[in-house]
Gaussian input, Z-matrix of N, CA and C with variables (Angstrom, degrees):
# hf/3-21g

backbone

0 1
 N
 C     1     B1
 C     2     B2     1     A1
 N     3     B3     2     A2     1     D1
 C     4     B4     3     A3     2     D2
 C     5     B5     4     A4     3     D3
 N     6     B6     5     A5     4     D4
 C     7     B7     6     A6     5     D5
 C     8     B8     7     A7     6     D6
 N     9     B9     8     A8     7     D7
 C    10    B10     9     A9     8     D8
 C    11    B11    10    A10     9     D9
 N    12    B12    11    A11    10    D10
 C    13    B13    12    A12    11    D11
 C    14    B14    13    A13    12    D12
 N    15    B15    14    A14    13    D13
 C    16    B16    15    A15    14    D14
 C    17    B17    16    A16    15    D15
 N    18    B18    17    A17    16    D16
 C    19    B19    18    A18    17    D17
 C    20    B20    19    A19    18    D18
 N    21    B21    20    A20    19    D19
 C    22    B22    21    A21    20    D20
 C    23    B23    22    A22    21    D21
 N    24    B24    23    A23    22    D22
 C    25    B25    24    A24    23    D23
 C    26    B26    25    A25    24    D24
 N    27    B27    26    A26    25    D25
 C    28    B28    27    A27    26    D26
 C    29    B29    28    A28    27    D27
 N    30    B30    29    A29    28    D28
 C    31    B31    30    A30    29    D29
 C    32    B32    31    A31    30    D30
 N    33    B33    32    A32    31    D31
 C    34    B34    33    A33    32    D32
 C    35    B35    34    A34    33    D33
 N    36    B36    35    A35    34    D34
 C    37    B37    36    A36    35    D35
 C    38    B38    37    A37    36    D36
 N    39    B39    38    A38    37    D37
 C    40    B40    39    A39    38    D38
 C    41    B41    40    A40    39    D39
 N    42    B42    41    A41    40    D40
 C    43    B43    42    A42    41    D41
 C    44    B44    43    A43    42    D42
 N    45    B45    44    A44    43    D43
 C    46    B46    45    A45    44    D44
 C    47    B47    46    A46    45    D45
 N    48    B48    47    A47    46    D46
 C    49    B49    48    A48    47    D47
 C    50    B50    49    A49    48    D48
 N    51    B51    50    A50    49    D49
 C    52    B52    51    A51    50    D50
 C    53    B53    52    A52    51    D51
 N    54    B54    53    A53    52    D52
 C    55    B55    54    A54    53    D53
 C    56    B56    55    A55    54    D54
 N    57    B57    56    A56    55    D55
 C    58    B58    57    A57    56    D56
 C    59    B59    58    A58    57    D57
 N    60    B60    59    A59    58    D58
 C    61    B61    60    A60    59    D59
 C    62    B62    61    A61    60    D60
 N    63    B63    62    A62    61    D61
 C    64    B64    63    A63    62    D62
 C    65    B65    64    A64    63    D63
 N    66    B66    65    A65    64    D64
 C    67    B67    66    A66    65    D65
 C    68    B68    67    A67    66    D66
 N    69    B69    68    A68    67    D67
 C    70    B70    69    A69    68    D68
 C    71    B71    70    A70    69    D69
 N    72    B72    71    A71    70    D70
 C    73    B73    72    A72    71    D71
 C    74    B74    73    A73    72    D72
 N    75    B75    74    A74    73    D73
 C    76    B76    75    A75    74    D74
 C    77    B77    76    A76    75    D75
 N    78    B78    77    A77    76    D76
 C    79    B79    78    A78    77    D77
 C    80    B80    79    A79    78    D78
 N    81    B81    80    A80    79    D79
 C    82    B82    81    A81    80    D80
 C    83    B83    82    A82    81    D81
 N    84    B84    83    A83    82    D82
 C    85    B85    84    A84    83    D83
 C    86    B86    85    A85    84    D84
 N    87    B87    86    A86    85    D85
 C    88    B88    87    A87    86    D86
 C    89    B89    88    A88    87    D87
 N    90    B90    89    A89    88    D88
 C    91    B91    90    A90    89    D89
 C    92    B92    91    A91    90    D90
 N    93    B93    92    A92    91    D91
 C    94    B94    93    A93    92    D92
 C    95    B95    94    A94    93    D93
 N    96    B96    95    A95    94    D94
 C    97    B97    96    A96    95    D95
 C    98    B98    97    A97    96    D96
 N    99    B99    98    A98    97    D97
 C   100   B100    99    A99    98    D98
 C   101   B101   100   A100    99    D99
 N   102   B102   101   A101   100   D100
 C   103   B103   102   A102   101   D101
 C   104   B104   103   A103   102   D102
 N   105   B105   104   A104   103   D103
 C   106   B106   105   A105   104   D104
 C   107   B107   106   A106   105   D105
 N   108   B108   107   A107   106   D106
 C   109   B109   108   A108   107   D107
 C   110   B110   109   A109   108   D108
 N   111   B111   110   A110   109   D109
 C   112   B112   111   A111   110   D110
 C   113   B113   112   A112   111   D111
 N   114   B114   113   A113   112   D112
 C   115   B115   114   A114   113   D113
 C   116   B116   115   A115   114   D114
 N   117   B117   116   A116   115   D115
 C   118   B118   117   A117   116   D116
 C   119   B119   118   A118   117   D117
 N   120   B120   119   A119   118   D118
 C   121   B121   120   A120   119   D119
 C   122   B122   121   A121   120   D120
 N   123   B123   122   A122   121   D121
 C   124   B124   123   A123   122   D122
 C   125   B125   124   A124   123   D123
 N   126   B126   125   A125   124   D124
 C   127   B127   126   A126   125   D125
 C   128   B128   127   A127   126   D126
 N   129   B129   128   A128   127   D127
 C   130   B130   129   A129   128   D128
 C   131   B131   130   A130   129   D129
 N   132   B132   131   A131   130   D130
 C   133   B133   132   A132   131   D131
 C   134   B134   133   A133   132   D132
 N   135   B135   134   A134   133   D133
 C   136   B136   135   A135   134   D134
 C   137   B137   136   A136   135   D135
 N   138   B138   137   A137   136   D136
 C   139   B139   138   A138   137   D137
 C   140   B140   139   A139   138   D138
 N   141   B141   140   A140   139   D139
 C   142   B142   141   A141   140   D140
 C   143   B143   142   A142   141   D141
 N   144   B144   143   A143   142   D142
 C   145   B145   144   A144   143   D143
 C   146   B146   145   A145   144   D144
 N   147   B147   146   A146   145   D145
 C   148   B148   147   A147   146   D146
 C   149   B149   148   A148   147   D147
 N   150   B150   149   A149   148   D148
 C   151   B151   150   A150   149   D149
 C   152   B152   151   A151   150   D150
 N   153   B153   152   A152   151   D151
 C   154   B154   153   A153   152   D152
 C   155   B155   154   A154   153   D153
 N   156   B156   155   A155   154   D154
 C   157   B157   156   A156   155   D155
 C   158   B158   157   A157   156   D156
 N   159   B159   158   A158   157   D157
 C   160   B160   159   A159   158   D158
 C   161   B161   160   A160   159   D159
 N   162   B162   161   A161   160   D160
 C   163   B163   162   A162   161   D161
 C   164   B164   163   A163   162   D162
 N   165   B165   164   A164   163   D163
 C   166   B166   165   A165   164   D164
 C   167   B167   166   A166   165   D165
 N   168   B168   167   A167   166   D166
 C   169   B169   168   A168   167   D167
 C   170   B170   169   A169   168   D168
 N   171   B171   170   A170   169   D169
 C   172   B172   171   A171   170   D170
 C   173   B173   172   A172   171   D171
 N   174   B174   173   A173   172   D172
 C   175   B175   174   A174   173   D173
 C   176   B176   175   A175   174   D174
 N   177   B177   176   A176   175   D175
 C   178   B178   177   A177   176   D176
 C   179   B179   178   A178   177   D177
 N   180   B180   179   A179   178   D178
 C   181   B181   180   A180   179   D179
 C   182   B182   181   A181   180   D180
 N   183   B183   182   A182   181   D181
 C   184   B184   183   A183   182   D182
 C   185   B185   184   A184   183   D183
 N   186   B186   185   A185   184   D184
 C   187   B187   186   A186   185   D185
 C   188   B188   187   A187   186   D186
 N   189   B189   188   A188   187   D187
 C   190   B190   189   A189   188   D188
 C   191   B191   190   A190   189   D189
 N   192   B192   191   A191   190   D190
 C   193   B193   192   A192   191   D191
 C   194   B194   193   A193   192   D192
 N   195   B195   194   A194   193   D193
 C   196   B196   195   A195   194   D194
 C   197   B197   196   A196   195   D195
 N   198   B198   197   A197   196   D196
 C   199   B199   198   A198   197   D197
 C   200   B200   199   A199   198   D198
 N   201   B201   200   A200   199   D199
 C   202   B202   201   A201   200   D200
 C   203   B203   202   A202   201   D201
 N   204   B204   203   A203   202   D202
 C   205   B205   204   A204   203   D203
 C   206   B206   205   A205   204   D204
 N   207   B207   206   A206   205   D205
 C   208   B208   207   A207   206   D206
 C   209   B209   208   A208   207   D207
 N   210   B210   209   A209   208   D208
 C   211   B211   210   A210   209   D209
 C   212   B212   211   A211   210   D210
 N   213   B213   212   A212   211   D211
 C   214   B214   213   A213   212   D212
 C   215   B215   214   A214   213   D213
 N   216   B216   215   A215   214   D214
 C   217   B217   216   A216   215   D215
 C   218   B218   217   A217   216   D216

   B1=1.4558
   B2=1.5271
   B3=1.3503
   B4=1.4584
   B5=1.5242
   B6=1.3138
   B7=1.4626
   B8=1.5267
   B9=1.3341
   B10=1.4630
   B11=1.5274
   B12=1.3172
   B13=1.4620
   B14=1.5202
   B15=1.3209
   B16=1.4603
   B17=1.5165
   B18=1.3249
   B19=1.4669
   B20=1.5211
   B21=1.3117
   B22=1.4682
   B23=1.5239
   B24=1.3323
   B25=1.4666
   B26=1.5251
   B27=1.3366
   B28=1.4592
   B29=1.5306
   B30=1.3308
   B31=1.4685
   B32=1.5238
   B33=1.3220
   B34=1.4574
   B35=1.5304
   B36=1.3349
   B37=1.4653
   B38=1.5239
   B39=1.3218
   B40=1.4561
   B41=1.5173
   B42=1.3183
   B43=1.4727
   B44=1.5186
   B45=1.3220
   B46=1.4640
   B47=1.5187
   B48=1.3287
   B49=1.4636
   B50=1.5266
   B51=1.3200
   B52=1.4652
   B53=1.5179
   B54=1.3329
   B55=1.4606
   B56=1.5269
   B57=1.3162
   B58=1.4528
   B59=1.5168
   B60=1.3238
   B61=1.4618
   B62=1.5202
   B63=1.2849
   B64=1.4591
   B65=1.5256
   B66=1.3223
   B67=1.4466
   B68=1.5192
   B69=1.2971
   B70=1.4550
   B71=1.5141
   B72=1.2987
   B73=1.4583
   B74=1.5153
   B75=1.2956
   B76=1.4603
   B77=1.5245
   B78=1.3298
   B79=1.4566
   B80=1.5161
   B81=1.3164
   B82=1.4503
   B83=1.5155
   B84=1.3026
   B85=1.4567
   B86=1.5251
   B87=1.3124
   B88=1.4611
   B89=1.5241
   B90=1.3026
   B91=1.4632
   B92=1.5222
   B93=1.3225
   B94=1.4712
   B95=1.5271
   B96=1.3340
   B97=1.4692
   B98=1.5214
   B99=1.3281
   B100=1.4652
   B101=1.5272
   B102=1.3290
   B103=1.4612
   B104=1.5281
   B105=1.3174
   B106=1.4690
   B107=1.5236
   B108=1.3209
   B109=1.4681
   B110=1.5193
   B111=1.3268
   B112=1.4684
   B113=1.5231
   B114=1.3263
   B115=1.4689
   B116=1.5212
   B117=1.3421
   B118=1.4610
   B119=1.5258
   B120=1.3231
   B121=1.4616
   B122=1.5254
   B123=1.3259
   B124=1.4721
   B125=1.5233
   B126=1.3177
   B127=1.4640
   B128=1.5184
   B129=1.3284
   B130=1.4622
   B131=1.5256
   B132=1.3317
   B133=1.4663
   B134=1.5247
   B135=1.3290
   B136=1.4663
   B137=1.5246
   B138=1.3275
   B139=1.4690
   B140=1.5250
   B141=1.3306
   B142=1.4651
   B143=1.5242
   B144=1.3302
   B145=1.4600
   B146=1.5273
   B147=1.3336
   B148=1.4714
   B149=1.5235
   B150=1.3224
   B151=1.4672
   B152=1.5223
   B153=1.3388
   B154=1.4669
   B155=1.5192
   B156=1.3265
   B157=1.4601
   B158=1.5298
   B159=1.3234
   B160=1.4674
   B161=1.5272
   B162=1.3106
   B163=1.4657
   B164=1.5176
   B165=1.3321
   B166=1.4680
   B167=1.5292
   B168=1.3197
   B169=1.4666
   B170=1.5211
   B171=1.3282
   B172=1.4591
   B173=1.5268
   B174=1.3232
   B175=1.4657
   B176=1.5290
   B177=1.3261
   B178=1.4682
   B179=1.5260
   B180=1.3408
   B181=1.4640
   B182=1.5177
   B183=1.3328
   B184=1.4616
   B185=1.5189
   B186=1.3293
   B187=1.4617
   B188=1.5264
   B189=1.3209
   B190=1.4648
   B191=1.5224
   B192=1.3339
   B193=1.4617
   B194=1.5289
   B195=1.3214
   B196=1.4634
   B197=1.5231
   B198=1.3309
   B199=1.4734
   B200=1.5116
   B201=1.3354
   B202=1.4658
   B203=1.5216
   B204=1.3371
   B205=1.4642
   B206=1.5079
   B207=1.3367
   B208=1.4602
   B209=1.5238
   B210=1.3296
   B211=1.4667
   B212=1.5161
   B213=1.3155
   B214=1.4643
   B215=1.5216
   B216=1.3178
   B217=1.4889
   B218=1.4741
   A1=110.52
   A2=115.42
   A3=119.91
   A4=111.14
   A5=116.34
   A6=120.66
   A7=111.14
   A8=116.09
   A9=120.68
   A10=110.51
   A11=116.07
   A12=120.14
   A13=110.70
   A14=117.15
   A15=120.85
   A16=111.44
   A17=115.78
   A18=120.42
   A19=110.95
   A20=116.95
   A21=121.55
   A22=110.09
   A23=116.75
   A24=120.22
   A25=111.18
   A26=117.04
   A27=120.23
   A28=110.87
   A29=116.32
   A30=120.02
   A31=109.81
   A32=117.41
   A33=121.21
   A34=110.98
   A35=116.87
   A36=119.93
   A37=110.79
   A38=117.55
   A39=120.72
   A40=111.31
   A41=116.56
   A42=120.72
   A43=110.24
   A44=117.13
   A45=120.11
   A46=111.26
   A47=116.56
   A48=119.93
   A49=110.39
   A50=116.95
   A51=121.06
   A52=110.57
   A53=116.82
   A54=120.12
   A55=111.18
   A56=117.20
   A57=121.10
   A58=112.39
   A59=117.12
   A60=120.69
   A61=111.77
   A62=116.64
   A63=120.08
   A64=111.97
   A65=117.79
   A66=121.78
   A67=113.46
   A68=115.69
   A69=120.23
   A70=109.92
   A71=117.56
   A72=120.31
   A73=108.67
   A74=114.58
   A75=120.30
   A76=109.35
   A77=116.51
   A78=120.12
   A79=110.69
   A80=116.92
   A81=121.82
   A82=115.29
   A83=114.71
   A84=121.72
   A85=109.49
   A86=115.34
   A87=119.66
   A88=109.15
   A89=116.57
   A90=121.50
   A91=111.65
   A92=117.09
   A93=119.51
   A94=111.10
   A95=116.73
   A96=119.13
   A97=110.80
   A98=117.29
   A99=120.13
   A100=110.54
   A101=117.12
   A102=120.52
   A103=110.62
   A104=117.11
   A105=120.56
   A106=110.09
   A107=117.22
   A108=120.69
   A109=112.22
   A110=116.70
   A111=120.72
   A112=111.25
   A113=116.72
   A114=120.35
   A115=110.57
   A116=116.66
   A117=120.05
   A118=111.20
   A119=117.34
   A120=120.92
   A121=111.40
   A122=117.02
   A123=120.67
   A124=110.92
   A125=116.61
   A126=120.11
   A127=111.54
   A128=116.80
   A129=120.70
   A130=110.36
   A131=117.71
   A132=121.16
   A133=111.01
   A134=117.20
   A135=120.23
   A136=111.47
   A137=116.43
   A138=119.89
   A139=110.36
   A140=117.19
   A141=120.57
   A142=111.07
   A143=117.68
   A144=121.69
   A145=110.90
   A146=116.32
   A147=120.26
   A148=111.46
   A149=116.77
   A150=120.51
   A151=110.47
   A152=116.43
   A153=120.40
   A154=111.51
   A155=118.38
   A156=120.29
   A157=113.02
   A158=117.52
   A159=118.99
   A160=109.19
   A161=116.06
   A162=121.86
   A163=115.25
   A164=118.82
   A165=119.44
   A166=113.73
   A167=116.92
   A168=119.62
   A169=109.78
   A170=117.23
   A171=121.05
   A172=111.08
   A173=117.10
   A174=119.28
   A175=111.11
   A176=117.93
   A177=120.39
   A178=110.86
   A179=117.01
   A180=119.77
   A181=111.28
   A182=117.31
   A183=120.32
   A184=110.34
   A185=117.06
   A186=121.13
   A187=111.00
   A188=116.26
   A189=121.31
   A190=110.71
   A191=117.12
   A192=120.49
   A193=110.17
   A194=117.92
   A195=121.24
   A196=110.62
   A197=116.83
   A198=120.19
   A199=111.02
   A200=116.96
   A201=120.09
   A202=111.23
   A203=117.18
   A204=120.10
   A205=113.14
   A206=117.27
   A207=121.44
   A208=112.92
   A209=118.31
   A210=121.87
   A211=111.00
   A212=116.17
   A213=122.38
   A214=108.25
   A215=115.64
   A216=120.19
   A217=111.39
   D1=-46.98
   D2=-179.35
   D3=-63.15
   D4=-34.73
   D5=179.37
   D6=-65.94
   D7=-42.50
   D8=178.50
   D9=-65.71
   D10=-39.72
   D11=179.02
   D12=-64.13
   D13=-39.46
   D14=177.24
   D15=-63.59
   D16=-38.13
   D17=178.17
   D18=-64.52
   D19=-43.28
   D20=178.45
   D21=-63.06
   D22=-40.93
   D23=179.07
   D24=-63.21
   D25=-42.12
   D26=179.35
   D27=-62.02
   D28=-43.24
   D29=179.60
   D30=-64.16
   D31=-45.98
   D32=-178.63
   D33=-63.25
   D34=-44.22
   D35=179.57
   D36=-64.71
   D37=-36.36
   D38=176.64
   D39=-64.37
   D40=-40.52
   D41=179.08
   D42=-65.78
   D43=-42.84
   D44=178.66
   D45=-63.06
   D46=-39.49
   D47=178.38
   D48=-65.37
   D49=-41.71
   D50=179.45
   D51=-62.10
   D52=-44.70
   D53=178.64
   D54=-65.11
   D55=-38.29
   D56=179.87
   D57=-64.63
   D58=-34.35
   D59=-179.92
   D60=-65.61
   D61=-31.55
   D62=-177.28
   D63=-96.84
   D64=8.77
   D65=175.94
   D66=69.57
   D67=23.91
   D68=-177.84
   D69=-122.14
   D70=139.49
   D71=175.13
   D72=-119.11
   D73=168.24
   D74=-177.33
   D75=-104.63
   D76=45.08
   D77=-177.88
   D78=-112.92
   D79=123.27
   D80=172.89
   D81=72.22
   D82=179.64
   D83=179.90
   D84=-111.63
   D85=155.62
   D86=174.65
   D87=-84.04
   D88=171.96
   D89=-177.85
   D90=-60.19
   D91=-40.89
   D92=-180.00
   D93=-65.92
   D94=-35.88
   D95=177.37
   D96=-67.01
   D97=-38.00
   D98=175.33
   D99=-62.73
   D100=-41.83
   D101=-179.28
   D102=-63.45
   D103=-46.08
   D104=179.92
   D105=-65.26
   D106=-41.56
   D107=178.21
   D108=-63.36
   D109=-40.41
   D110=178.71
   D111=-65.93
   D112=-42.92
   D113=178.81
   D114=-64.02
   D115=-41.68
   D116=178.68
   D117=-64.16
   D118=-41.60
   D119=179.10
   D120=-64.86
   D121=-40.22
   D122=178.06
   D123=-66.20
   D124=-40.41
   D125=177.19
   D126=-63.33
   D127=-44.12
   D128=178.24
   D129=-63.21
   D130=-41.30
   D131=178.97
   D132=-63.19
   D133=-39.62
   D134=179.18
   D135=-65.17
   D136=-43.20
   D137=178.15
   D138=-64.66
   D139=-43.98
   D140=178.95
   D141=-62.00
   D142=-40.87
   D143=178.22
   D144=-61.25
   D145=-44.55
   D146=179.18
   D147=-62.82
   D148=-40.51
   D149=-179.81
   D150=-66.56
   D151=-46.43
   D152=-176.43
   D153=-67.67
   D154=-33.17
   D155=-178.99
   D156=-91.59
   D157=4.92
   D158=176.73
   D159=-71.79
   D160=157.22
   D161=-175.58
   D162=-54.63
   D163=-55.65
   D164=-177.26
   D165=-61.93
   D166=-41.61
   D167=-178.86
   D168=-69.92
   D169=-40.75
   D170=179.66
   D171=-62.41
   D172=-44.01
   D173=179.26
   D174=-68.28
   D175=-35.56
   D176=177.88
   D177=-66.02
   D178=-40.83
   D179=178.08
   D180=-67.28
   D181=-40.03
   D182=177.99
   D183=-63.87
   D184=-40.91
   D185=178.12
   D186=-63.74
   D187=-42.10
   D188=179.56
   D189=-62.92
   D190=-44.49
   D191=-179.60
   D192=-68.24
   D193=-39.78
   D194=178.55
   D195=-62.74
   D196=-43.98
   D197=178.82
   D198=-64.28
   D199=-37.92
   D200=-179.90
   D201=-67.61
   D202=-38.27
   D203=179.48
   D204=-74.80
   D205=-26.50
   D206=-179.92
   D207=-91.31
   D208=6.42
   D209=-177.47
   D210=-64.83
   D211=140.20
   D212=178.25
   D213=-93.93
   D214=130.26
   D215=178.36
   D216=-103.57

């Protein structure tokens, strides 16, 4: 186990050294990555909204909530 951990540390330290040589770090996203991520999240939210508000899904959710509220304890 310790041997494998040492190997992982060597690889990680080598990667950090390589990134340091080129003046680049692996911290955070750039502005363009934020823009693409935001657009993707908005697109996913729009698709999810359309699916959830569609007739079959809406009636299934209403049925599920009605059954849960009418449950006998």
